[in-house]
C-alpha positions, 0 to 999 in steps of 0.5 A: 212239150218243149219249144226250141227256137233258134233266135240270136242275141241280136233280136229280142222282139222275136222272142216276145212273139214266140213266148206269146204264141207259146203261152197262148197255145199252152206250151209249158216249157220255152227254151231258147239257145244262144248263138253268138254272132261274133267270135270270142268268149261270152262269159255271161252266156256260158255262165247260164246253165244250158243257155236257158234264160231265167226270165223265160223260165219264170214266165213258163212257170207262171203260165202253169198257174194261169187257171188252165193248169191249176190255181195260182199259189196264194200270196200274202202281203205285208198289209195282211200280216200287219192287220193279222197282228193288229187283230191279235193285239186288239183281241188281247186288249179288249180282254183288258178293257172288259176286265176294266169294266168289271173291276171298276164296277162299270158293268152297267155304266151303259144301262141299254144295248146297243144304245148306252141310254134309252135316249143316247148312243153315247154316254152322258158324263153328267148322268153316268159319270166315269162308269159310262165312259169306261163301259162305252170305251169297251163297246168302242173297242168291240167295233175296232176288233170287228173292223180288223177282223173284217179287213183280215177276212177280205184280204185273206179271201182276195189272196186265196180266191181273188175278186170273186170270193171277195165280191160274193162275201160283199153280196152276202153282207148286203143281204145280211144288212137287208135281213137285219133291217127287215128283222128290226122293222118286223119285231120293233112294233111288238116291243120285242128286242129288235136290235137283238133280232137284227144282230141275229140276222146279221150273224146268220148271214155271216155263217151262211157266207162262211159256208159258201166261201169255204165251199168255193175255196180250193187252197188255204182253206185253213186260213179262210176258216180261221178268218171267218171264225174270228169275224163271226165270233166278234159279232156273236160277242157283241150280242153276248155282251148285250145279253150281259147288260140286259140280264143285269150282269148274270155271272154265267153270261159274263163268264161266257163272254170272257171265255169267248174272248179268250178263245178268239185270242187263240184263234187269231194266234192260230191264224198268225202261225198258219199264215207263216206256213204253207198249205201243204199236208202236215206231219207230226214232228214230236214223239207220240207220247210228247203229243199226248202229254201236250194235249193233256196239258191243254186239258189242265189249262182249260180246267184251270181257266174254267174254275178261274172264271167261276172264282171271279164270278163268285168274288167281289168284282161283280161288275157293279156295286148293286150286283151281289154274288150269292152262288158259289163260295169264292173262298173254296173255289179259289183253292179248287182253282189252284189245284189244276193250276199247279198240275198245269205248271208241273206238266208245262215244266216237264214238257219244256225240259223234255223238249229242250233235252230232245231238241223238239220243234216246240221247245221255244214256245214251250219256254214262253208258255212256261214263263207265262204260267210261272208269272200267272202262278205268282200273280194268283198267289199275290192277289189271293194274299192281298185280298184281290186288288183290281189291278192284279185281277186284271193282270191275271185275266190278261195273262190267262189269254196270253197263256192260252195263245202260247199253248195254241202255238205249241200245239200247232208246232207239234206238226209241220208242213210236208214240203 
């Protein structure tokens, strides 16, 4: 109901009193009319439509989101945006450092996990040499990625749910630490992998906390889910990395380790896209055939990456000089890997041309994807002809993650929020 107050320009205190009483009473609209005390033109007053005061209207709008009339819209500040970008960059960098571990033969530079040696958390250069430093550097990068993921999660929860959601997540974290300590103390005396059980307890606590948080989230649940996935994924990745070391670099575990890292790059890219959009329902902005073609392209990309992982796992870069690959034939797999790669390049080219001709929404990111795939094809042919030099293989691995991230953005651009 509108509240009409006959208040002159000479006194501002009564306005504050009326505004306070109106907000307390739950009145949605506060309208003040100006009555000049002196004769003569009042250009500034007349310039305001209907004599409304912008500051009172703004306060009335804010009152409609005070908890009595619905949740306040989430506000994502610069710190969250910067940390989200840093999280994405760190996820890409750790693929590069992980590739360096493998390509330099440093996969067993640290023979233990989570310790580097049975006696030390950090590598001993006199004993392990440069390989220990490279492997431990990748482990340190895992910690950086985890801290960034945690920071993004907490800021996201604070933006969408305030202190309540953050404190609930903190209490779950405390419970997870307690559970991890108990798991370690129970399993260590029996010679079981105590650190593995402790890490599993922490991971379970994170999953339970994510379910609880999403259950209580009333807005921007998409961002909350993506942030929780990244944090849980980083923790799971640390466990998988430990299994890779303890299994003497089993090629399937190592390949899964890389694939998981690539998926986390895609999730952080999706978070960045959704962070700059509203939480409104989304509608498709491209023709149906174009959307179907885009998803078929995604299937071709997944198949290409899958065979690329198998090819690398069967090739000469096993991660350690004493680890010999005796599974698939790398020469045959290299050709099999190229077939879906060429199909992928053709599909991306067709989509890019169509998008620019029809001026569709994802055309710019399709151009980025097309350039990434073109470079990927060139690097792949080059490394195959040069006998798989380490540097080119590393570039190929990182470009695969960037191509997957660009494709993720393309898929998200197939729809847009309905404002």
